[in-house]
Every structure is written in C-alpha cells, then in structure tokens.
PDBQT receptor file of N, H, CA, C and O in Angstrom, charges set to zero:
ATOM      1  N   MET A   1     -81.169-134.667 -16.103  1.00  0.00    +0.000 N 
ATOM      2  CA  MET A   1     -80.144-135.425 -16.248  1.00  0.00    +0.000 C 
ATOM      3  C   MET A   1     -79.007-133.967 -15.044  1.00  0.00    +0.000 C 
ATOM      4  O   MET A   1     -78.885-132.759 -15.245  1.00  0.00    +0.000 OA
ATOM      5  N   SER A   2     -78.552-134.639 -14.168  1.00  0.00    +0.000 N 
ATOM      6  H   SER A   2     -78.650-135.621 -14.004  1.00  0.00    +0.000 HD
ATOM      7  CA  SER A   2     -77.425-134.294 -13.641  1.00  0.00    +0.000 C 
ATOM      8  C   SER A   2     -75.496-133.863 -14.261  1.00  0.00    +0.000 C 
ATOM      9  O   SER A   2     -74.825-134.465 -15.099  1.00  0.00    +0.000 OA
ATOM     10  N   ASN A   3     -75.185-132.819 -13.553  1.00  0.00    +0.000 N 
ATOM     11  H   ASN A   3     -75.729-132.330 -12.872  1.00  0.00    +0.000 HD
ATOM     12  CA  ASN A   3     -74.381-132.264 -14.335  1.00  0.00    +0.000 C 
ATOM     13  C   ASN A   3     -73.057-133.814 -13.828  1.00  0.00    +0.000 C 
ATOM     14  O   ASN A   3     -73.399-134.575 -12.923  1.00  0.00    +0.000 OA
ATOM     15  N   GLN A   4     -72.359-133.920 -14.195  1.00  0.00    +0.000 N 
ATOM     16  H   GLN A   4     -72.082-133.302 -14.930  1.00  0.00    +0.000 HD
ATOM     17  CA  GLN A   4     -71.538-134.540 -14.009  1.00  0.00    +0.000 C 
ATOM     18  C   GLN A   4     -69.770-134.290 -13.597  1.00  0.00    +0.000 C 
ATOM     19  O   GLN A   4     -69.225-133.645 -14.493  1.00  0.00    +0.000 OA
ATOM     20  N   LEU A   5     -68.782-134.681 -12.413  1.00  0.00    +0.000 N 
ATOM     21  H   LEU A   5     -69.224-135.205 -11.686  1.00  0.00    +0.000 HD
ATOM     22  CA  LEU A   5     -68.330-134.109 -11.850  1.00  0.00    +0.000 C 
ATOM     23  C   LEU A   5     -66.664-133.945 -12.846  1.00  0.00    +0.000 C 
ATOM     24  O   LEU A   5     -66.267-135.088 -13.073  1.00  0.00    +0.000 OA
ATOM     25  N   GLY A   6     -65.916-133.132 -13.299  1.00  0.00    +0.000 N 
ATOM     26  H   GLY A   6     -66.239-132.204 -13.115  1.00  0.00    +0.000 HD
ATOM     27  CA  GLY A   6     -65.253-133.280 -13.958  1.00  0.00    +0.000 C 
ATOM     28  C   GLY A   6     -64.929-133.352 -15.939  1.00  0.00    +0.000 C 
ATOM     29  O   GLY A   6     -63.924-133.192 -16.632  1.00  0.00    +0.000 OA
ATOM     30  N   LYS A   7     -66.104-133.614 -16.173  1.00  0.00    +0.000 N 
ATOM     31  H   LYS A   7     -66.920-133.745 -15.609  1.00  0.00    +0.000 HD
ATOM     32  CA  LYS A   7     -66.891-133.277 -17.414  1.00  0.00    +0.000 C 
ATOM     33  C   LYS A   7     -67.087-131.573 -17.838  1.00  0.00    +0.000 C 
ATOM     34  O   LYS A   7     -67.407-130.663 -17.074  1.00  0.00    +0.000 OA
ATOM     35  N   ARG A   8     -66.723-131.476 -19.585  1.00  0.00    +0.000 N 
ATOM     36  H   ARG A   8     -66.463-132.216 -20.206  1.00  0.00    +0.000 HD
ATOM     37  CA  ARG A   8     -66.760-129.854 -19.182  1.00  0.00    +0.000 C 
ATOM     38  C   ARG A   8     -68.026-129.592 -20.385  1.00  0.00    +0.000 C 
ATOM     39  O   ARG A   8     -68.152-130.423 -21.285  1.00  0.00    +0.000 OA
ATOM     40  N   TYR A   9     -68.831-128.519 -20.324  1.00  0.00    +0.000 N 
ATOM     41  H   TYR A   9     -68.728-127.844 -19.593  1.00  0.00    +0.000 HD
ATOM     42  CA  TYR A   9     -70.087-128.278 -20.965  1.00  0.00    +0.000 C 
ATOM     43  C   TYR A   9     -69.760-127.293 -21.737  1.00  0.00    +0.000 C 
ATOM     44  O   TYR A   9     -68.816-126.607 -21.345  1.00  0.00    +0.000 OA
ATOM     45  N   GLN A  10     -70.473-126.891 -23.152  1.00  0.00    +0.000 N 
ATOM     46  H   GLN A  10     -71.240-127.449 -23.470  1.00  0.00    +0.000 HD
ATOM     47  CA  GLN A  10     -70.480-125.875 -23.988  1.00  0.00    +0.000 C 
ATOM     48  C   GLN A  10     -71.836-125.432 -24.491  1.00  0.00    +0.000 C 
ATOM     49  O   GLN A  10     -72.632-126.157 -25.088  1.00  0.00    +0.000 OA
ATOM     50  N   CYS A  11     -72.017-124.083 -24.161  1.00  0.00    +0.000 N 
ATOM     51  H   CYS A  11     -71.370-123.495 -23.676  1.00  0.00    +0.000 HD
ATOM     52  CA  CYS A  11     -72.924-123.326 -24.554  1.00  0.00    +0.000 C 
ATOM     53  C   CYS A  11     -72.772-123.286 -26.481  1.00  0.00    +0.000 C 
ATOM     54  O   CYS A  11     -71.846-122.955 -27.221  1.00  0.00    +0.000 OA
ATOM     55  N   GLU A  12     -74.068-123.758 -26.719  1.00  0.00    +0.000 N 
ATOM     56  H   GLU A  12     -74.821-124.027 -26.118  1.00  0.00    +0.000 HD
ATOM     57  CA  GLU A  12     -74.005-123.766 -28.338  1.00  0.00    +0.000 C 
ATOM     58  C   GLU A  12     -74.885-122.704 -28.911  1.00  0.00    +0.000 C 
ATOM     59  O   GLU A  12     -75.444-122.863 -29.996  1.00  0.00    +0.000 OA
ATOM     60  N   VAL A  13     -75.037-121.410 -28.048  1.00  0.00    +0.000 N 
ATOM     61  H   VAL A  13     -74.583-121.281 -27.167  1.00  0.00    +0.000 HD
ATOM     62  CA  VAL A  13     -75.795-120.589 -28.876  1.00  0.00    +0.000 C 
ATOM     63  C   VAL A  13     -73.968-119.674 -28.465  1.00  0.00    +0.000 C 
ATOM     64  O   VAL A  13     -73.512-119.012 -29.397  1.00  0.00    +0.000 OA
ATOM     65  N   CYS A  14     -73.347-119.715 -27.488  1.00  0.00    +0.000 N 
ATOM     66  H   CYS A  14     -73.717-120.253 -26.731  1.00  0.00    +0.000 HD
ATOM     67  CA  CYS A  14     -72.098-117.969 -27.320  1.00  0.00    +0.000 C 
ATOM     68  C   CYS A  14     -70.797-118.674 -27.339  1.00  0.00    +0.000 C 
ATOM     69  O   CYS A  14     -69.738-118.047 -27.324  1.00  0.00    +0.000 OA
ATOM     70  N   GLY A  15     -70.871-120.262 -27.381  1.00  0.00    +0.000 N 
ATOM     71  H   GLY A  15     -71.732-120.771 -27.394  1.00  0.00    +0.000 HD
ATOM     72  CA  GLY A  15     -69.647-121.021 -27.085  1.00  0.00    +0.000 C 
ATOM     73  C   GLY A  15     -68.888-120.553 -25.650  1.00  0.00    +0.000 C 
ATOM     74  O   GLY A  15     -67.679-120.330 -25.580  1.00  0.00    +0.000 OA
ATOM     75  N   THR A  16     -70.011-120.427 -24.307  1.00  0.00    +0.000 N 
ATOM     76  H   THR A  16     -70.992-120.608 -24.364  1.00  0.00    +0.000 HD
ATOM     77  CA  THR A  16     -69.378-120.326 -23.189  1.00  0.00    +0.000 C 
ATOM     78  C   THR A  16     -68.637-122.419 -22.454  1.00  0.00    +0.000 C 
ATOM     79  O   THR A  16     -69.199-123.377 -21.922  1.00  0.00    +0.000 OA
ATOM     80  N   LEU A  17     -67.518-122.182 -22.799  1.00  0.00    +0.000 N 
ATOM     81  H   LEU A  17     -67.062-121.405 -23.231  1.00  0.00    +0.000 HD
ATOM     82  CA  LEU A  17     -67.284-123.292 -21.407  1.00  0.00    +0.000 C 
ATOM     83  C   LEU A  17     -66.914-123.658 -19.991  1.00  0.00    +0.000 C 
ATOM     84  O   LEU A  17     -65.943-123.204 -19.387  1.00  0.00    +0.000 OA
ATOM     85  N   THR A  18     -67.751-124.489 -19.546  1.00  0.00    +0.000 N 
ATOM     86  H   THR A  18     -68.540-124.859 -20.037  1.00  0.00    +0.000 HD
ATOM     87  CA  THR A  18     -67.864-124.568 -18.503  1.00  0.00    +0.000 C 
ATOM     88  C   THR A  18     -67.358-126.001 -17.731  1.00  0.00    +0.000 C 
ATOM     89  O   THR A  18     -67.945-127.067 -17.920  1.00  0.00    +0.000 OA
ATOM     90  N   LEU A  19     -66.095-125.853 -16.770  1.00  0.00    +0.000 N 
ATOM     91  H   LEU A  19     -65.618-124.987 -16.616  1.00  0.00    +0.000 HD
ATOM     92  CA  LEU A  19     -65.503-127.218 -16.207  1.00  0.00    +0.000 C 
ATOM     93  C   LEU A  19     -66.433-127.657 -14.889  1.00  0.00    +0.000 C 
ATOM     94  O   LEU A  19     -66.276-127.137 -13.784  1.00  0.00    +0.000 OA
ATOM     95  N   CYS A  20     -67.264-128.524 -15.126  1.00  0.00    +0.000 N 
ATOM     96  H   CYS A  20     -67.391-128.946 -16.023  1.00  0.00    +0.000 HD
ATOM     97  CA  CYS A  20     -68.025-128.390 -13.368  1.00  0.00    +0.000 C 
ATOM     98  C   CYS A  20     -67.142-129.247 -12.616  1.00  0.00    +0.000 C 
ATOM     99  O   CYS A  20     -66.597-130.234 -13.109  1.00  0.00    +0.000 OA
ATOM    100  N   THR A  21     -66.996-128.854 -11.374  1.00  0.00    +0.000 N 
ATOM    101  H   THR A  21     -67.439-128.052 -10.973  1.00  0.00    +0.000 HD
ATOM    102  CA  THR A  21     -66.513-129.077  -9.679  1.00  0.00    +0.000 C 
ATOM    103  C   THR A  21     -66.852-129.109  -9.022  1.00  0.00    +0.000 C 
ATOM    104  O   THR A  21     -66.288-128.796  -7.974  1.00  0.00    +0.000 OA
ATOM    105  N   LYS A  22     -68.229-129.572  -9.113  1.00  0.00    +0.000 N 
ATOM    106  H   LYS A  22     -68.687-129.826  -9.965  1.00  0.00    +0.000 HD
ATOM    107  CA  LYS A  22     -69.466-130.695  -7.722  1.00  0.00    +0.000 C 
ATOM    108  C   LYS A  22     -70.600-130.821  -8.963  1.00  0.00    +0.000 C 
ATOM    109  O   LYS A  22     -71.273-130.170  -9.762  1.00  0.00    +0.000 OA
ATOM    110  N   ALA A  23     -70.328-131.945  -8.569  1.00  0.00    +0.000 N 
ATOM    111  H   ALA A  23     -69.781-132.474  -7.920  1.00  0.00    +0.000 HD
ATOM    112  CA  ALA A  23     -71.622-132.546  -9.716  1.00  0.00    +0.000 C 
ATOM    113  C   ALA A  23     -72.875-132.489  -7.928  1.00  0.00    +0.000 C 
ATOM    114  O   ALA A  23     -72.804-132.510  -6.699  1.00  0.00    +0.000 OA
ATOM    115  N   GLY A  24     -74.095-132.391  -9.356  1.00  0.00    +0.000 N 
ATOM    116  H   GLY A  24     -74.152-132.374 -10.355  1.00  0.00    +0.000 HD
ATOM    117  CA  GLY A  24     -75.501-132.258  -8.839  1.00  0.00    +0.000 C 
ATOM    118  C   GLY A  24     -76.433-132.995  -9.567  1.00  0.00    +0.000 C 
ATOM    119  O   GLY A  24     -76.298-133.502 -10.681  1.00  0.00    +0.000 OA
ATOM    120  N   SER A  25     -77.545-133.000  -8.701  1.00  0.00    +0.000 N 
ATOM    121  H   SER A  25     -77.655-132.588  -7.796  1.00  0.00    +0.000 HD
ATOM    122  CA  SER A  25     -79.166-132.814  -9.695  1.00  0.00    +0.000 C 
ATOM    123  C   SER A  25     -79.147-132.013 -10.963  1.00  0.00    +0.000 C 
ATOM    124  O   SER A  25     -79.306-132.351 -12.136  1.00  0.00    +0.000 OA
ATOM    125  N   GLY A  26     -78.882-130.726 -10.332  1.00  0.00    +0.000 N 
ATOM    126  H   GLY A  26     -78.753-130.452  -9.379  1.00  0.00    +0.000 HD
ATOM    127  CA  GLY A  26     -79.340-129.618 -11.308  1.00  0.00    +0.000 C 
ATOM    128  C   GLY A  26     -78.970-129.851 -12.738  1.00  0.00    +0.000 C 
ATOM    129  O   GLY A  26     -78.361-130.898 -12.957  1.00  0.00    +0.000 OA
ATOM    130  N   VAL A  27     -79.261-128.966 -13.880  1.00  0.00    +0.000 N 
ATOM    131  H   VAL A  27     -79.755-128.115 -13.702  1.00  0.00    +0.000 HD
ATOM    132  CA  VAL A  27     -78.555-128.735 -14.789  1.00  0.00    +0.000 C 
ATOM    133  C   VAL A  27     -78.136-127.675 -14.897  1.00  0.00    +0.000 C 
ATOM    134  O   VAL A  27     -78.573-126.787 -14.165  1.00  0.00    +0.000 OA
ATOM    135  N   ILE A  28     -77.063-127.389 -15.928  1.00  0.00    +0.000 N 
ATOM    136  H   ILE A  28     -76.708-128.110 -16.522  1.00  0.00    +0.000 HD
ATOM    137  CA  ILE A  28     -75.952-126.210 -16.159  1.00  0.00    +0.000 C 
ATOM    138  C   ILE A  28     -77.003-125.270 -17.367  1.00  0.00    +0.000 C 
ATOM    139  O   ILE A  28     -77.126-125.931 -18.399  1.00  0.00    +0.000 OA
ATOM    140  N   HIS A  29     -77.738-123.934 -17.423  1.00  0.00    +0.000 N 
ATOM    141  H   HIS A  29     -77.638-123.398 -16.585  1.00  0.00    +0.000 HD
ATOM    142  CA  HIS A  29     -77.860-123.561 -18.285  1.00  0.00    +0.000 C 
ATOM    143  C   HIS A  29     -77.222-122.067 -18.642  1.00  0.00    +0.000 C 
ATOM    144  O   HIS A  29     -76.728-121.379 -17.748  1.00  0.00    +0.000 OA
ATOM    145  N   CYS A  30     -77.266-121.682 -19.846  1.00  0.00    +0.000 N 
ATOM    146  H   CYS A  30     -77.666-122.240 -20.572  1.00  0.00    +0.000 HD
ATOM    147  CA  CYS A  30     -76.086-120.645 -20.320  1.00  0.00    +0.000 C 
ATOM    148  C   CYS A  30     -77.188-119.426 -21.777  1.00  0.00    +0.000 C 
ATOM    149  O   CYS A  30     -77.584-120.200 -22.649  1.00  0.00    +0.000 OA
ATOM    150  N   CYS A  31     -77.383-118.786 -21.915  1.00  0.00    +0.000 N 
ATOM    151  H   CYS A  31     -77.061-118.157 -21.207  1.00  0.00    +0.000 HD
ATOM    152  CA  CYS A  31     -78.581-118.402 -23.004  1.00  0.00    +0.000 C 
ATOM    153  C   CYS A  31     -80.154-118.957 -22.579  1.00  0.00    +0.000 C 
ATOM    154  O   CYS A  31     -80.971-119.352 -23.411  1.00  0.00    +0.000 OA
ATOM    155  N   ASP A  32     -80.341-118.910 -21.427  1.00  0.00    +0.000 N 
ATOM    156  H   ASP A  32     -79.678-118.589 -20.750  1.00  0.00    +0.000 HD
ATOM    157  CA  ASP A  32     -81.860-119.937 -21.550  1.00  0.00    +0.000 C 
ATOM    158  C   ASP A  32     -81.595-121.340 -22.380  1.00  0.00    +0.000 C 
ATOM    159  O   ASP A  32     -82.541-121.758 -23.048  1.00  0.00    +0.000 OA
ATOM    160  N   LYS A  33     -80.275-122.144 -22.375  1.00  0.00    +0.000 N 
ATOM    161  H   LYS A  33     -79.507-121.805 -21.832  1.00  0.00    +0.000 HD
ATOM    162  CA  LYS A  33     -80.689-123.157 -22.722  1.00  0.00    +0.000 C 
ATOM    163  C   LYS A  33     -79.686-124.056 -22.133  1.00  0.00    +0.000 C 
ATOM    164  O   LYS A  33     -78.535-123.623 -22.078  1.00  0.00    +0.000 OA
ATOM    165  N   GLU A  34     -79.964-125.415 -21.615  1.00  0.00    +0.000 N 
ATOM    166  H   GLU A  34     -80.899-125.767 -21.659  1.00  0.00    +0.000 HD
ATOM    167  CA  GLU A  34     -79.476-126.219 -21.604  1.00  0.00    +0.000 C 
ATOM    168  C   GLU A  34     -78.077-126.905 -22.180  1.00  0.00    +0.000 C 
ATOM    169  O   GLU A  34     -77.964-127.665 -23.142  1.00  0.00    +0.000 OA
ATOM    170  N   MET A  35     -76.737-126.246 -21.022  1.00  0.00    +0.000 N 
ATOM    171  H   MET A  35     -76.829-125.628 -20.241  1.00  0.00    +0.000 HD
ATOM    172  CA  MET A  35     -75.428-126.581 -22.379  1.00  0.00    +0.000 C 
ATOM    173  C   MET A  35     -75.586-128.247 -21.952  1.00  0.00    +0.000 C 
ATOM    174  O   MET A  35     -76.091-128.912 -21.048  1.00  0.00    +0.000 OA
ATOM    175  N   ALA A  36     -74.878-128.441 -23.106  1.00  0.00    +0.000 N 
ATOM    176  H   ALA A  36     -74.467-127.901 -23.841  1.00  0.00    +0.000 HD
ATOM    177  CA  ALA A  36     -73.943-129.772 -23.634  1.00  0.00    +0.000 C 
ATOM    178  C   ALA A  36     -72.609-130.193 -23.621  1.00  0.00    +0.000 C 
ATOM    179  O   ALA A  36     -71.587-129.729 -24.128  1.00  0.00    +0.000 OA
ATOM    180  N   ILE A  37     -72.864-131.261 -22.868  1.00  0.00    +0.000 N 
ATOM    181  H   ILE A  37     -73.693-131.638 -22.456  1.00  0.00    +0.000 HD
ATOM    182  CA  ILE A  37     -71.839-132.210 -22.430  1.00  0.00    +0.000 C 
ATOM    183  C   ILE A  37     -70.644-132.160 -23.990  1.00  0.00    +0.000 C 
ATOM    184  O   ILE A  37     -70.852-132.571 -25.131  1.00  0.00    +0.000 OA
ATOM    185  N   GLN A  38     -69.261-131.396 -23.318  1.00  0.00    +0.000 N 
ATOM    186  H   GLN A  38     -69.092-131.062 -22.390  1.00  0.00    +0.000 HD
ATOM    187  CA  GLN A  38     -68.123-131.776 -24.740  1.00  0.00    +0.000 C 
ATOM    188  C   GLN A  38     -67.515-132.785 -24.517  1.00  0.00    +0.000 C 
ATOM    189  O   GLN A  38     -66.970-133.292 -23.537  1.00  0.00    +0.000 OA
ATOM    190  N   GLU A  39     -67.757-133.175 -26.166  1.00  0.00    +0.000 N 
ATOM    191  H   GLU A  39     -68.200-132.763 -26.962  1.00  0.00    +0.000 HD
ATOM    192  CA  GLU A  39     -66.760-134.693 -26.182  1.00  0.00    +0.000 C 
ATOM    193  C   GLU A  39     -65.696-134.717 -26.042  1.00  0.00    +0.000 C 
ATOM    194  O   GLU A  39     -65.086-133.822 -26.626  1.00  0.00    +0.000 OA
ATOM    195  N   PRO A  40     -64.685-135.935 -25.035  1.00  0.00    +0.000 N 
ATOM    196  CA  PRO A  40     -63.496-135.646 -25.229  1.00  0.00    +0.000 C 
ATOM    197  C   PRO A  40     -62.322-135.955 -26.536  1.00  0.00    +0.000 C 
ATOM    198  O   PRO A  40     -62.273-136.946 -27.265  1.00  0.00    +0.000 OA
ATOM    199  N   ARG A  41     -61.288-134.554 -26.530  1.00  0.00    +0.000 N 
ATOM    200  H   ARG A  41     -61.328-133.749 -25.937  1.00  0.00    +0.000 HD
ATOM    201  CA  ARG A  41     -60.534-134.536 -27.692  1.00  0.00    +0.000 C 
ATOM    202  C   ARG A  41     -60.042-136.052 -27.979  1.00  0.00    +0.000 C 
ATOM    203  O   ARG A  41     -59.576-136.941 -27.267  1.00  0.00    +0.000 OA
ATOM    204  N   ARG A  42     -60.267-135.967 -28.944  1.00  0.00    +0.000 N 
ATOM    205  H   ARG A  42     -60.646-135.244 -29.522  1.00  0.00    +0.000 HD
ATOM    206  CA  ARG A  42     -58.951-137.252 -29.543  1.00  0.00    +0.000 C 
ATOM    207  C   ARG A  42     -57.844-136.945 -29.634  1.00  0.00    +0.000 C 
ATOM    208  O   ARG A  42     -57.642-135.785 -29.992  1.00  0.00    +0.000 OA
ATOM    209  N   LEU A  43     -56.677-137.810 -29.365  1.00  0.00    +0.000 N 
ATOM    210  H   LEU A  43     -56.841-138.753 -29.075  1.00  0.00    +0.000 HD
ATOM    211  CA  LEU A  43     -55.672-137.896 -29.021  1.00  0.00    +0.000 C 
ATOM    212  C   LEU A  43     -54.596-137.622 -30.135  1.00  0.00    +0.000 C 
ATOM    213  O   LEU A  43     -54.353-138.812 -29.934  1.00  0.00    +0.000 OA
ATOM    214  N   PRO A  44     -53.787-137.262 -31.028  1.00  0.00    +0.000 N 
ATOM    215  CA  PRO A  44     -53.026-137.514 -32.134  1.00  0.00    +0.000 C 
ATOM    216  C   PRO A  44     -52.704-139.372 -32.234  1.00  0.00    +0.000 C 
ATOM    217  O   PRO A  44     -52.953-140.130 -31.297  1.00  0.00    +0.000 OA
ATOM    218  N   SER A  45     -52.204-139.754 -33.368  1.00  0.00    +0.000 N 
ATOM    219  H   SER A  45     -52.001-139.138 -34.130  1.00  0.00    +0.000 HD
ATOM    220  CA  SER A  45     -51.226-140.703 -33.004  1.00  0.00    +0.000 C 
ATOM    221  C   SER A  45     -50.097-140.403 -33.060  1.00  0.00    +0.000 C 
ATOM    222  O   SER A  45     -49.575-139.396 -33.539  1.00  0.00    +0.000 OA
ATOM    223  N   SER A  46     -49.390-141.823 -32.258  1.00  0.00    +0.000 N 
ATOM    224  H   SER A  46     -49.814-142.641 -31.869  1.00  0.00    +0.000 HD
ATOM    225  CA  SER A  46     -47.871-141.324 -32.377  1.00  0.00    +0.000 C 
ATOM    226  C   SER A  46     -46.694-142.498 -32.778  1.00  0.00    +0.000 C 
ATOM    227  O   SER A  46     -45.775-143.119 -32.245  1.00  0.00    +0.000 OA
ATOM    228  N   ASP A  47     -47.440-142.343 -34.214  1.00  0.00    +0.000 N 
ATOM    229  H   ASP A  47     -48.187-141.838 -34.646  1.00  0.00    +0.000 HD
ATOM    230  CA  ASP A  47     -46.980-143.148 -35.648  1.00  0.00    +0.000 C 
ATOM    231  C   ASP A  47     -45.890-142.385 -35.857  1.00  0.00    +0.000 C 
ATOM    232  O   ASP A  47     -45.174-142.588 -36.838  1.00  0.00    +0.000 OA
TER     233      ASP A  47
C-alpha cells in the first residue's frame, strides 16, 4: 500500500497524527507498526 497525498494517518499505539505531503510507494510507520489512514470527519448538519 502506498501513502496518499493529503491524507492523514494515525498511530494506533501512541495516537500520533501525520499528514502526508508527498505521495510515494512507501508505508508510514510509528511504534514499529504501520499507521492507519484516518477517516474523514463528518460535518454537522446545517438544519
């Protein structure tokens, strides 16, 4: 899996957040584990 430009990654162990500023074929690691891509935040409804 390659890292994706503009996506945020979060470490499941220590909670570190990383923003990818340059896409590539590598994988982002923290605490000897692969970092998980963070899902987009939901916006509140405008009702």
